[in-house]
Structures are given as structure tokens and as C-alpha cells.
C-alpha positions as CSV (number, residue, x, y, z in Angstrom):
1,M,-0.1,0.0,0.0
2,D,1.6,3.3,-1.4
3,D,1.7,6.4,1.2
4,L,-1.5,8.2,-0.6
5,E,-3.7,4.5,0.1
6,T,-2.6,4.7,3.6
7,E,-3.5,8.1,4.1
8,I,-6.6,7.8,2.6
9,R,-7.0,4.4,4.7
10,K,-6.8,6.6,8.1
11,A,-9.1,8.7,6.9
12,V,-11.6,6.6,6.5
13,L,-11.4,4.6,9.6
14,D,-11.8,7.7,11.4
15,N,-14.6,8.4,9.5
16,A,-16.4,4.9,10.3
17,V,-15.2,4.8,13.9
18,K,-17.0,8.2,14.7
19,Y,-20.0,7.5,12.8
20,N,-21.4,4.1,14.0
21,G,-19.1,1.6,11.3
22,K,-20.6,3.1,8.3
23,P,-17.8,5.5,6.4
24,N,-19.1,8.2,4.0
25,V,-17.2,8.7,1.0
26,K,-18.8,12.5,0.5
27,S,-17.3,13.3,4.7
28,V,-13.9,11.8,3.8
29,M,-13.5,13.7,0.5
30,G,-14.5,16.7,2.3
31,F,-11.8,16.6,5.0
32,L,-9.0,14.9,2.5
33,L,-9.3,18.1,0.1
34,G,-10.1,20.1,3.1
35,S,-6.9,19.4,5.1
36,R,-4.7,18.6,1.8
37,A,-4.2,21.0,-0.9
38,D,-2.0,19.2,-3.1
39,L,-4.7,16.5,-3.6
40,R,-7.9,18.7,-4.6
41,S,-5.8,18.2,-8.4
42,R,-6.2,14.3,-7.8
43,A,-9.9,14.6,-6.6
44,G,-10.8,11.6,-9.3
45,E,-7.9,9.7,-7.9
46,V,-8.6,10.2,-4.1
47,R,-12.2,9.4,-4.7
48,S,-12.0,5.9,-6.6
49,I,-9.5,5.0,-4.3
50,A,-11.4,6.0,-1.2
51,E,-14.8,4.3,-2.9
52,K,-12.7,1.4,-3.1
53,I,-11.8,1.3,1.0
54,V,-14.9,2.7,2.2
55,A,-16.5,-0.5,0.4
56,D,-13.5,-2.7,2.6
57,V,-14.2,-1.0,5.8
58,E,-18.4,-1.3,5.5
59,K,-17.3,-5.1,5.8
60,M,-15.6,-4.8,9.3
61,S,-17.0,-4.7,12.9
62,I,-16.4,-1.3,15.0
63,E,-14.4,-3.6,16.9
64,E,-11.9,-4.6,14.0
65,Q,-12.0,-0.8,12.3
66,V,-11.0,0.5,15.7
67,S,-8.2,-1.9,16.1
68,E,-6.7,-1.5,12.7
69,L,-7.2,2.4,13.3
70,K,-4.8,1.9,16.5
71,E,-2.6,-0.1,14.7
72,I,-1.9,2.4,11.7
73,A,-3.1,6.1,13.2
74,P,-3.3,5.8,17.1
75,E,-3.1,9.4,17.2
76,L,-6.4,10.1,16.0
77,L,-8.1,8.3,18.5
78,A,-8.9,10.0,22.2
79,T,-8.1,8.1,25.2
80,P,-9.3,8.9,28.5
81,D,-6.0,9.6,29.7
82,V,-5.3,11.9,26.4
83,V,-8.3,14.2,26.5
84,E,-8.2,17.4,25.0
85,S,-8.7,20.0,27.7
86,E,-11.4,22.4,27.3
87,E,-9.4,25.3,27.2
88,K,-7.8,24.5,24.2
89,R,-11.1,24.4,22.2
90,E,-11.5,26.8,19.5
91,L,-14.5,29.0,21.5
92,P,-14.7,32.1,20.7
93,D,-13.6,35.0,23.7
94,L,-17.1,36.8,25.5
95,P,-17.7,39.8,23.9
96,N,-17.1,43.1,25.8
97,V,-15.7,41.0,28.7
98,D,-14.0,44.7,29.8
99,R,-16.9,46.6,30.5
100,W,-18.1,44.0,33.6
101,P,-16.5,43.8,36.7
102,K,-17.4,40.0,36.6
103,I,-18.8,37.5,34.2
104,I,-22.2,36.2,35.6
105,M,-24.2,34.0,34.1
106,R,-27.4,32.2,34.1
107,L,-29.0,28.8,33.3
108,A,-33.0,29.6,32.9
109,P,-34.7,26.3,33.0
110,F,-38.5,26.3,33.0
111,P,-39.5,23.5,35.1
112,S,-41.6,21.7,32.9
113,G,-39.6,18.2,33.3
114,P,-36.0,17.6,33.2
115,L,-33.1,18.5,31.2
116,H,-33.1,16.9,28.0
117,I,-30.1,16.6,25.4
118,G,-31.4,19.4,23.4
119,N,-31.1,21.5,26.9
120,A,-27.8,20.2,27.3
121,R,-26.1,23.0,24.9
122,M,-26.9,25.7,26.3
123,V,-26.0,24.5,30.2
124,I,-22.6,23.4,28.8
125,L,-22.1,26.6,27.0
126,N,-22.9,28.8,29.8
127,D,-20.9,26.4,32.4
128,Y,-18.2,26.5,30.0
129,Y,-17.5,29.9,29.8
130,V,-18.0,30.8,33.2
131,K,-15.2,28.5,34.4
132,R,-13.1,30.2,31.7
133,Y,-13.3,33.1,33.1
134,N,-13.6,32.6,36.4
135,G,-16.9,33.6,36.7
136,E,-20.4,33.6,38.2
137,L,-23.1,30.8,37.5
138,I,-26.7,31.4,38.4
139,L,-29.6,28.8,38.5
140,V,-32.7,30.7,37.9
141,F,-35.9,28.6,37.9
142,D,-37.9,30.2,35.3
143,D,-40.8,28.7,37.7
144,T,-43.5,31.2,36.3
145,I,-47.0,29.7,35.2
146,G,-46.6,29.0,31.8
147,S,-49.6,27.8,29.0
148,T,-52.2,25.0,30.3
149,E,-50.1,23.2,27.2
150,K,-46.6,24.0,29.2
151,V,-46.8,23.3,32.8
152,I,-44.7,23.5,36.1
153,E,-44.1,19.5,37.4
154,P,-43.2,19.6,41.1
155,D,-40.8,17.1,40.5
156,A,-38.8,18.7,37.7
157,Y,-36.9,21.0,40.3
158,D,-35.3,18.1,41.5
159,L,-34.7,16.3,38.1
160,I,-33.4,19.8,37.0
161,L,-30.7,19.7,40.0
162,E,-30.1,16.0,38.9
163,G,-29.4,16.6,35.4
164,L,-26.7,19.5,36.2
165,D,-25.1,17.3,38.8
166,Y,-24.7,14.6,35.5
167,L,-23.2,17.4,33.5
168,G,-20.8,17.9,36.2
169,V,-22.0,21.8,36.3
170,K,-21.6,24.0,39.3
171,F,-23.3,26.9,40.0
172,H,-22.7,29.5,42.7
173,K,-26.4,30.2,43.8
174,T,-30.5,29.4,43.1
175,V,-32.8,31.4,42.4
176,Y,-36.7,31.1,42.1
177,K,-38.9,33.0,39.7
178,S,-42.4,32.4,41.9
179,D,-40.0,33.5,45.0
180,R,-39.9,37.5,43.1
181,M,-43.2,38.2,42.3
182,E,-43.3,41.4,44.6
183,L,-40.3,42.5,42.5
184,F,-42.1,42.1,39.2
185,Y,-45.6,43.7,40.9
186,R,-43.1,46.8,41.9
187,Y,-42.0,47.1,38.2
188,A,-45.4,46.4,36.8
189,V,-46.7,49.4,38.7
190,D,-43.7,51.6,38.0
191,L,-43.9,50.9,34.4
192,I,-47.5,52.1,34.4
193,T,-46.8,55.1,36.3
194,R,-44.0,56.0,33.4
195,G,-47.0,55.5,31.0
196,E,-44.4,52.8,29.7
197,A,-47.0,50.1,29.9
198,Y,-50.8,49.7,30.4
199,V,-53.3,47.2,31.0
200,C,-55.4,46.2,28.2
201,D,-58.9,44.6,28.4
202,C,-59.5,43.8,24.4
203,S,-60.2,40.2,23.6
204,A,-57.4,38.2,22.0
205,A,-59.3,38.1,18.7
206,L,-59.9,41.8,18.6
207,W,-56.5,42.8,19.3
208,R,-55.1,40.6,16.8
209,D,-57.5,41.4,14.3
210,E,-57.9,45.1,14.6
211,H,-54.8,46.4,16.0
212,K,-51.8,43.8,15.7
213,I,-52.5,42.7,12.3
214,K,-52.9,46.4,11.5
215,G,-50.4,48.0,13.5
216,I,-53.5,50.6,15.1
217,P,-52.8,51.0,18.9
218,C,-56.2,50.1,20.6
219,A,-58.3,52.6,23.1
220,C,-56.8,50.9,26.1
221,R,-53.2,52.2,25.4
222,G,-54.5,56.1,25.3
223,L,-56.0,55.9,29.2
224,S,-53.6,57.5,31.7
225,P,-51.1,55.8,34.0
226,E,-54.1,57.1,36.8
227,D,-56.8,54.7,35.0
228,N,-54.4,52.0,34.1
229,L,-53.4,51.3,37.8
230,V,-56.9,51.0,38.8
231,R,-57.3,48.4,36.6
232,W,-53.9,46.9,37.4
233,E,-55.4,46.9,41.0
234,K,-58.7,45.0,39.1
235,M,-56.2,42.0,37.9
236,L,-54.5,41.7,41.1
237,D,-58.2,41.6,43.5
238,G,-60.3,38.7,41.1
239,T,-62.2,41.6,39.5
240,Y,-61.1,40.5,35.8
241,S,-61.2,36.9,34.8
242,E,-58.5,34.8,33.1
243,K,-57.9,36.6,29.4
244,A,-59.8,39.5,30.4
245,A,-56.9,41.3,30.7
246,A,-53.3,41.6,30.4
247,V,-50.4,44.5,31.2
248,R,-48.8,45.7,27.8
249,L,-45.4,47.2,27.5
250,K,-44.8,49.6,24.7
251,T,-42.5,48.3,22.5
252,G,-44.4,50.6,19.7
253,M,-47.4,49.7,17.6
254,K,-45.3,50.4,14.0
255,D,-42.6,47.8,14.8
256,P,-42.4,45.9,11.2
257,D,-42.6,42.7,13.3
258,P,-46.0,42.0,14.4
259,A,-45.4,40.1,17.3
260,M,-43.2,42.8,19.0
261,R,-46.0,45.1,19.0
262,D,-46.8,46.2,22.3
263,H,-46.1,42.8,23.3
264,V,-47.8,41.6,26.7
265,I,-45.6,41.3,29.9
266,L,-47.9,40.4,32.7
267,R,-51.2,38.3,32.5
268,I,-53.9,36.2,34.5
269,S,-53.7,32.6,35.4
270,E,-55.3,31.1,38.5
271,T,-53.3,28.0,38.1
272,D,-52.3,26.5,40.9
273,H,-48.6,26.9,41.6
274,P,-46.9,23.8,43.0
275,R,-44.6,26.6,45.0
276,V,-46.6,29.3,46.0
277,G,-50.0,27.9,45.5
278,T,-52.9,30.8,44.3
279,K,-51.2,33.6,46.5
280,Y,-50.8,35.1,43.1
281,R,-52.6,35.4,40.1
282,V,-51.0,37.6,37.8
283,W,-47.8,36.4,36.6
284,P,-44.8,37.5,34.0
285,L,-44.1,36.0,31.0
286,L,-40.7,35.2,30.7
287,E,-39.2,37.9,28.9
288,Y,-40.4,40.4,30.9
289,S,-39.0,38.8,34.1
290,W,-35.7,38.2,32.4
291,G,-35.7,41.6,31.7
292,I,-36.3,42.5,35.6
293,D,-33.7,40.1,36.8
294,D,-31.2,39.7,34.4
295,H,-30.4,43.7,35.5
296,E,-31.1,42.9,39.6
297,L,-28.6,39.5,39.1
298,G,-26.0,41.6,37.5
299,V,-26.1,39.2,34.5
300,S,-23.1,39.9,31.9
301,H,-23.9,37.6,29.2
302,I,-26.6,35.7,27.8
303,I,-26.3,33.0,25.7
304,R,-29.4,31.0,23.8
305,G,-30.8,30.1,20.9
306,K,-31.7,32.4,18.0
307,D,-35.7,31.3,18.5
308,L,-35.5,33.7,21.6
309,V,-34.3,37.0,19.5
310,K,-37.7,38.4,20.2
311,E,-38.0,38.0,23.9
312,G,-33.9,39.5,23.7
313,K,-35.4,42.7,22.0
314,V,-38.1,42.6,24.4
315,E,-35.6,43.0,27.3
316,Q,-33.6,45.7,25.5
317,H,-36.6,47.5,25.4
318,I,-36.7,47.6,29.4
319,W,-33.1,48.1,29.8
320,N,-33.5,51.3,27.7
321,I,-36.3,52.5,29.7
322,Y,-34.5,52.4,33.0
323,N,-31.0,53.0,31.1
324,W,-29.4,50.2,32.5
325,P,-26.3,48.2,31.1
326,H,-27.5,45.9,28.4
327,P,-25.9,42.5,29.2
328,E,-24.4,40.6,26.1
329,L,-26.5,38.7,24.2
330,M,-25.1,35.8,22.2
331,Y,-27.7,33.5,20.1
332,Y,-26.8,30.1,18.5
333,G,-28.6,28.2,15.7
334,R,-31.1,25.8,16.4
335,L,-29.8,22.1,16.9
336,K,-31.9,19.4,15.4
337,F,-30.8,15.3,16.4
338,E,-31.5,13.6,13.4
339,D,-32.2,10.3,15.1
340,A,-34.1,11.8,18.7
341,T,-37.7,13.1,18.8
342,L,-37.3,16.0,21.4
343,S,-40.7,16.4,23.4
344,K,-41.1,17.2,26.7
345,S,-44.8,17.4,27.1
346,K,-44.8,14.1,25.4
347,S,-42.8,12.5,27.2
348,R,-44.5,14.2,30.4
349,K,-47.7,12.6,28.9
350,E,-46.1,9.2,28.3
351,V,-44.4,8.6,31.8
352,Q,-47.7,9.8,33.6
353,D,-49.7,7.3,31.8
354,G,-47.4,4.9,32.4
355,V,-46.4,4.0,28.8
356,Y,-42.6,5.1,29.9
357,T,-41.0,3.5,32.6
358,G,-39.8,6.9,34.0
359,W,-37.9,9.5,32.8
360,D,-34.9,7.5,33.0
361,D,-37.1,5.8,29.9
362,P,-34.8,5.9,26.8
363,R,-37.1,7.6,25.2
364,T,-37.7,10.9,26.5
365,W,-34.2,11.5,26.2
366,S,-33.8,13.1,29.5
367,L,-30.2,13.5,30.9
368,Q,-31.2,10.7,33.3
369,S,-32.3,8.3,30.3
370,L,-28.5,8.9,29.1
371,K,-27.0,8.8,32.1
372,R,-29.0,5.1,32.9
373,R,-27.8,4.0,29.2
374,G,-23.9,4.9,30.6
375,I,-23.4,7.8,28.2
376,S,-20.9,9.9,29.9
377,A,-21.3,13.4,30.3
378,E,-17.8,14.2,28.9
379,A,-19.0,12.8,25.7
380,L,-21.5,15.0,25.5
381,R,-19.7,18.2,26.9
382,K,-17.4,17.2,23.9
383,V,-19.8,17.6,21.0
384,M,-21.7,20.2,22.5
385,L,-18.6,22.4,22.8
386,D,-17.2,21.3,19.2
387,L,-20.7,22.5,17.7
388,G,-19.5,26.2,19.6
389,L,-22.0,29.4,18.6
390,S,-22.7,29.3,15.3
391,I,-25.8,30.7,14.3
392,V,-26.4,28.7,11.7
393,D,-29.0,25.8,12.1
394,I,-27.3,22.6,12.6
395,S,-28.7,19.0,12.2
396,I,-26.4,16.3,13.6
397,S,-26.7,12.8,14.4
398,M,-26.4,10.5,17.8
399,K,-23.8,9.1,16.3
400,S,-21.3,11.4,17.0
401,V,-22.3,11.4,20.6
402,Y,-22.0,7.2,20.6
403,S,-18.8,7.8,19.2
404,E,-16.9,10.1,21.5
405,N,-18.6,8.0,24.3
406,R,-17.1,4.6,22.6
407,K,-13.4,7.1,22.5
408,L,-14.2,7.5,26.4
409,R,-15.7,4.5,28.0
410,D,-14.2,2.0,26.1
411,A,-11.1,1.3,27.9
412,E,-12.8,0.6,30.8
413,A,-15.6,-1.4,29.3
414,P,-14.8,-5.2,29.9
415,R,-16.0,-7.5,27.4
416,A,-18.8,-10.6,27.8
417,F,-20.5,-13.2,25.6
418,F,-24.3,-12.0,24.9
419,V,-26.6,-14.2,22.8
420,Q,-30.3,-13.5,22.8
421,D,-32.5,-16.9,22.3
422,P,-29.4,-19.3,21.9
423,V,-29.8,-22.0,19.4
424,W,-28.2,-25.0,21.8
425,V,-25.4,-26.9,19.8
426,A,-24.0,-29.8,21.3
427,A,-19.9,-30.2,20.8
428,E,-18.4,-33.3,21.0
429,G,-14.6,-34.3,21.0
430,L,-13.5,-31.9,23.7
431,D,-10.8,-32.9,26.1
432,Q,-11.7,-34.0,29.8
433,D,-9.5,-31.9,30.9
434,M,-10.6,-28.8,28.8
435,T,-12.6,-27.5,31.7
436,E,-12.9,-24.0,31.0
437,A,-12.7,-21.3,28.1
438,R,-10.0,-18.1,29.3
439,V,-11.3,-15.2,27.3
440,P,-9.6,-11.8,27.7
441,V,-11.3,-9.4,30.2
442,H,-10.3,-6.7,27.3
443,P,-8.5,-7.8,24.3
444,D,-6.4,-4.5,24.4
445,F,-5.3,-4.9,28.5
446,P,-3.7,-7.9,28.6
447,K,-3.0,-7.8,32.0
448,R,-6.5,-7.5,33.5
449,G,-6.3,-10.5,33.2
450,V,-9.0,-13.2,32.0
451,R,-12.8,-14.6,32.3
452,R,-12.9,-18.0,32.7
453,I,-16.3,-19.4,31.3
454,P,-16.9,-23.0,32.3
455,I,-17.4,-25.5,29.6
456,H,-18.3,-28.4,31.9
457,P,-17.3,-31.4,29.3
458,V,-19.0,-34.5,30.5
459,D,-17.9,-37.7,28.1
460,G,-16.1,-35.2,26.0
461,R,-19.4,-33.3,25.1
462,S,-20.8,-30.3,26.2
463,T,-23.7,-27.6,25.3
464,F,-23.1,-24.2,23.8
465,G,-25.9,-21.9,22.9
466,I,-25.2,-19.6,19.6
467,Q,-27.2,-17.3,17.2
468,K,-29.5,-18.6,15.0
469,S,-28.2,-16.6,12.8
470,D,-24.5,-17.3,13.0
471,L,-25.7,-21.5,13.1
472,E,-27.5,-20.7,9.5
473,K,-24.4,-19.8,8.1
474,L,-22.3,-22.5,8.8
475,K,-21.6,-25.0,6.3
476,T,-21.2,-28.7,6.9
477,G,-17.7,-29.8,7.0
478,V,-16.2,-26.1,7.2
479,L,-13.9,-25.0,10.0
480,F,-15.2,-22.3,12.3
481,R,-14.3,-21.4,16.1
482,L,-16.1,-20.4,18.7
483,K,-14.4,-16.9,19.7
484,D,-11.6,-17.7,22.2
485,M,-12.2,-21.6,23.0
486,A,-11.6,-23.8,20.1
487,N,-12.3,-25.1,16.4
488,F,-14.9,-27.1,15.4
489,T,-16.6,-29.0,12.0
490,L,-20.3,-28.5,11.4
491,K,-22.1,-31.7,11.7
492,K,-25.7,-32.3,9.6
493,T,-27.7,-33.2,12.5
494,R,-31.0,-32.3,14.5
495,P,-30.1,-31.4,16.9
496,P,-27.1,-29.5,15.5
497,L,-24.1,-31.1,16.4
498,V,-20.4,-29.9,16.3
499,R,-17.2,-31.7,16.1
500,F,-13.7,-30.6,18.4
501,H,-10.8,-29.5,15.3
502,S,-8.3,-27.7,17.3
503,M,-7.3,-25.1,19.2
504,N,-5.3,-22.6,17.2
505,V,-7.3,-19.8,15.6
506,D,-4.6,-19.5,12.7
507,E,-6.5,-22.6,11.4
508,V,-9.4,-20.7,11.4
509,R,-8.1,-17.6,9.9
510,K,-6.2,-19.8,6.8
511,V,-9.7,-21.0,5.3
512,D,-11.3,-17.6,6.5
513,G,-13.6,-19.5,9.2
514,A,-16.2,-17.8,11.2
515,I,-15.7,-16.7,14.5
516,I,-18.8,-16.3,16.6
517,H,-19.6,-15.7,20.3
518,W,-21.2,-18.3,22.3
519,I,-22.3,-19.4,25.7
520,P,-21.8,-22.6,28.1
521,K,-25.7,-23.9,29.0
522,E,-24.2,-24.5,32.0
523,G,-24.1,-21.2,34.5
524,S,-25.4,-18.6,32.0
525,V,-27.1,-15.7,32.8
526,P,-30.6,-14.6,32.2
527,V,-30.3,-11.0,30.5
528,E,-33.0,-8.4,29.8
529,M,-31.5,-5.5,28.1
530,A,-33.9,-2.2,27.3
531,L,-33.2,-0.8,23.8
532,V,-33.2,2.8,22.6
533,D,-36.8,2.2,21.0
534,G,-38.3,1.6,24.7
535,S,-38.5,-2.4,23.5
536,T,-36.7,-4.8,25.7
537,V,-34.4,-8.2,24.2
538,T,-33.7,-10.8,26.6
539,G,-31.0,-13.5,26.5
540,L,-28.5,-15.4,28.2
541,A,-24.5,-14.2,29.3
542,E,-21.7,-15.8,30.0
543,P,-21.9,-16.7,33.6
544,G,-19.6,-14.1,35.4
545,V,-22.3,-11.2,33.9
546,A,-23.8,-12.6,37.5
547,K,-21.1,-11.0,39.4
548,M,-21.2,-7.6,37.2
549,K,-22.3,-4.5,40.0
550,A,-25.0,-1.9,38.9
551,N,-23.4,0.6,36.8
552,T,-21.0,-1.5,35.2
553,F,-20.2,-0.5,31.7
554,V,-20.1,-3.7,29.9
555,Q,-19.1,-4.5,26.1
556,F,-21.7,-7.7,24.7
557,E,-19.4,-8.6,22.3
558,R,-21.1,-8.0,18.3
559,V,-23.8,-6.4,20.4
560,G,-23.0,-3.2,21.7
561,F,-22.4,-1.2,24.7
562,A,-24.5,-1.3,27.4
563,Q,-25.1,-0.3,31.4
564,I,-25.9,-2.5,34.0
565,T,-29.1,-1.5,35.9
566,K,-29.6,-3.9,38.2
567,A,-27.6,-6.9,39.7
568,G,-29.3,-10.1,40.0
569,V,-31.0,-12.1,38.3
570,P,-32.6,-11.5,35.8
571,V,-29.4,-9.1,35.1
572,Q,-30.9,-5.6,33.7
573,A,-29.6,-4.0,31.5
574,S,-29.7,-0.7,29.0
575,F,-27.9,-0.5,26.0
576,A,-25.9,2.6,25.2
577,H,-24.6,1.9,21.3
578,K,-23.1,0.4,18.9
């Protein structure tokens, strides 16, 4: 193999390992031509070689791909001992740092459920910058009354804290918006008194059709501050019913964006609040409470998705009224996961109805569910930081998270055999002294020792379980190997019978024979493994799995990585990824 083919093979293997064993010619070409200007004039030749190598690498297992990449380009595989520090990642500096005596940032989750993987970007970016600048991070529970579709869940407060703990986020103080209602009321009175806000009792339909769309002020806007303060008291004392009145900020009726025209900042809701009950019936909208609190809490920089640009404009309007310094607003583009459906409202319903097993059900995509599956927070953190602060919308696959997790956790994960619905095969011709197979705990770390899998031959015969699909591929008389044990040939009998042939793995490699995983009939352990789609597969694992403790991250060979969630019989596990 010449130097060019070697370089292309490295790129293909690296691409395959990053994307769950499936290399992509287009992606490989983009990398090669982008990093090697000298290859651009040879694009046709490079593509031809890449296509052949991709076809070859696609036939390999992910373990074989990783093994070869370790051999020819170990520098491309991060290990737990050599992980790039966050400080070296090329994220932009925070703007106008010198304007502020201290960098203060905030997380502002709405407690409708736990944090999910889509929320992780906001959390990780804020945490990263606070640590980078030795600043202060404030956890602000945005627990003002939401809509009927988006309700506060009492258990969400603790679930959010669990998620932050999983991500390794350290915040310096905690604030509850529901504890700050009197503050929001004082500012509401002040804004009304200044003539910057008014109480509007127009119906939603009238406001939308006759005023918002047409940009024509309603009669309420022209009332005096005194009249509006009387209306304000009626909102508080129950004279106005829900939806009968709202406080509008005079953001302007000629704004090009109809959504910004005299924006609502407080409204009536008699929904029972899990922390303050029915003490308050007028509740601030989030952007209004942000406008007040970001100043009151001394926030210097705000990082959030670009879907909140309108809310940022409302905040800026409030800051301008009071001539407050503007915190730096930084936005990033929408993030879509190609293979994960994120919906807290749907997940909440399914959890409540018992369709999901709980918030750690993999279908919720909550941080609890990722932790249960053994997804390292560092893997998630690496992917989110690599996305940076681009305003461009991004679509990514969970495979990128899985690839990082594999790099971080592969070395620690012991190997084990697992066979789903095994077919039992009698093996004859075994030496009576061959009582166990000695299988590496981890093939890359021989010093960790071996797993001793009992064989229990009786009169030279023992029974093993193998996958039905493996049995169907075996041909009579053709040499194959039960992995890390011995070589056999298949006899054409019912039930299936195999005959011991030899011990040396090279015998099988000479004839390109199959090497398949197996379990002994004696002592195998029942396993129930939850998959990402919520289904469960059952099977048997080698006896040593019975001794694995909960939270052990294991690789079931040829199946994938999983985390033991409950020891005992049966062993319960949650599938992580290939």
C-alpha cells in the first residue's frame, strides 16, 4: 500500500469509527481535500481509491475498525488519559469582557420536566464560559406560570438538579422566579406609572385582527396611568377573570414585526403553583421577568438559542427605559438531532400514563436516560462544545455522541458474551481436561486478566448456545471457531452437533472461517436489555455477568455497549450504542 492509500485508509477508518462503523465517501473527500491542498488536483484519483477503501471498511466490525485504526493511526483515537482540555477548544472569546467587573451568567430552565439532550447545549456553553473566565453561574428556575400545554411539574426541580449534577455543572446560587413576584409587581406599577405600560382588556381576537396585524393602537393604550393603575388593581383582586385583561409594554405599534407590537408582559392565571399555591393570580411572562432579573442579578452575558431573539428585544426595551447597561446577548442556531425526538410534553404524558417506565426511559432523551445508558457526560460535553456558537442551524446524529462515548469508555468496559434466544449446539470430541475457556477481560489490556468461562464436558461432550443467524451461515464440514475457545466443524444432524477440530485460531484464519460468540448451557445468566426504542430483548450471558455490579459499563461482544442497571437474576441492562 503506497503513502496515498495509507492516508486515505486512515481517513476512512477515522470516519467509520466516528459514525458508528459506517464511513461516508463524501465526508472523507471533504476532509481530505480540505486538509490537503495538494490532493485537490487529484480529486478523481482520490475518490476512486476512497470508494474502494470505504467498501472494504464497511465490511468490518466496529471493533475491527477501531483495532486497525489503533495500529496505523493511534493519534486519531482519543483515550481517557489523553483528552483535549476544554481550554484548548477554539470557542470565541466573550464580547466586551472589560465592561464588566465580573462575568456572571445564568441558566434559566422552565421546570416542566428534566433537562433533555437538546437543553444540554445551553447548559454546557454557559458552564464552559463561566469556568473559562472564573465567573459566577446562577441557576434561575423560570417557574412563572406557563400555558395550559406547558405546565410546571413539582418533581422537575429535583430532576433538573440531577441533570446538572450529571453534567458536572457547578452553580453558585439558586433563584426561583416564583419567590420574586413582589419585585415584578413593583416594576409593573412603575412601568404603568411612567406611561411605559398599560392594562389592555381587548379580547385576544380583537387585538390580533384589529390592532396587532394592522398596527393600530387600541383605546386602552391612550388611558392615563391613573386609570391603568385602577385596572391593575382589578387584575390583582379578581375583578378581571382569566384572559379578560393583560399588561402590555409599549414596545411600539409600528414595529415591522407584528409579534413585537405592544408585547404582553403580565397576564392573569389562576393555576395552582407547586411552590406558592394560589397566592398570586397575575404572572409575568418570561421575557419580562428576564428583563428585570438579568439586571437585578448582575448578569453580564446571556447565551441562548436564536428562537429567543424576540424575547431579547423585549428585554432590551426594558433596559432602555431604565437606562441600564445591556448584558451581552449571544445566540446560536437551532440544533436538531436526526435520530432523537425531543418533546417534554409528550414524554411527560407517556411517563404519567405508564407508557414510559419513568423519566430515565431512553425514549424521553432526558439526561437521566443518557446517564442510565452509560453515556458519559464528557462525551456529550465534547460534542456540544465542538458545535460552538454558530448562528447557523445544525442537524447532527446521536452517532457523534456515541462515537465520543466509545472513545472515552471503551478502555474501561469489560467484554462479555451475550446471546439472544440461543440455539443449543452439542459439541463432541472435547478433551476431558478442557474445563474452561480463558477469554480476555479486554483484548487491548492483557494485564487485566481473563474471564474463566466453564465448559463442563461430560464424556467429551458439552453444550453451547449460539445465535440462530450464526448457525444458519455455517456449512457442514467447514471450519469455524467458538471465539477464544476452540475450532469446530458442523455435522449435519438434528439437533445441531459440532465436532472439536483444533485449538489454534490460525487454523480458522487460514480458511477465513467464521469466529462466533457463544455461551455455555451451564451457569449462563438471564439478561433483560432495554433498547433505545423502549423495547426489551432477552437472552443469556456468560456466567461472570452475574457478578457485575449496577452501573458497570460493559461491551456485549458483537451486540454493543450497555450499562448494567440492576444486578441479580435476571441481570437488567440498558443498551448504550454499538
